[in-house]
C-alpha positions in Angstrom: 134.4 76.3 186.2 135.4 79.5 184.5 133.0 82.1 184.0 133.6 85.1 181.4 133.3 88.8 182.8 132.4 91.6 181.3 133.5 95.4 182.7 132.4 98.6 181.5 132.1 97.3 178.0 130.8 99.7 175.7 128.3 99.0 173.0 129.8 98.8 170.1 132.8 96.7 171.8 130.5 93.9 172.8 130.6 92.3 169.4 134.7 92.0 169.0 134.5 91.0 172.8 132.4 87.9 171.9 134.4 87.0 169.2 137.0 87.0 171.1 136.4 85.5 174.4 132.9 83.9 173.9 129.4 84.7 175.2 130.4 86.5 178.6 128.7 84.9 182.1 128.0 88.3 183.7 128.1 91.8 181.9 128.5 94.7 185.0 128.3 98.2 184.0 131.0 99.2 186.9 133.7 97.4 188.5 132.7 97.6 191.6 132.7 96.0 195.2 129.1 93.9 193.8 131.4 93.0 190.6 134.4 92.3 192.5 132.6 89.4 194.6 131.3 88.1 192.0 134.4 87.2 190.4 136.9 84.1 191.4 140.0 86.0 190.5 141.6 82.7 190.2 139.8 81.1 187.6 137.6 83.4 185.8 138.5 85.5 182.7 137.7 89.8 183.1 137.6 91.9 180.3 137.9 95.2 180.8 135.5 97.7 178.3 136.5 101.4 177.9 134.4 102.4 180.5 136.1 99.4 183.1 138.7 100.0 185.9 141.7 97.6 187.1 140.7 99.3 190.7 136.9 98.6 192.0 135.1 102.0 192.1 133.8 102.1 196.0 130.2 102.2 195.5 127.4 102.2 192.7 123.5 102.0 192.6 122.3 98.6 194.0 119.3 97.8 192.1 118.5 94.5 193.9 117.4 96.8 197.2 114.6 98.0 195.4 113.0 94.9 195.8 
């Protein structure tokens, strides 16, 4: 199953990205190691926006640790 990931997409880019790639299955605010693990690099489609970087950053805030 191929999934679509948007990484670093701004509000102004989301409509254009959805027209081209369809609705995203995952939207990642940052390209960090957590999002890196969610992506199947052999079959998923990854769309980088203006705030996305090709190489993942070391760390970002982990909201799942709150609960």
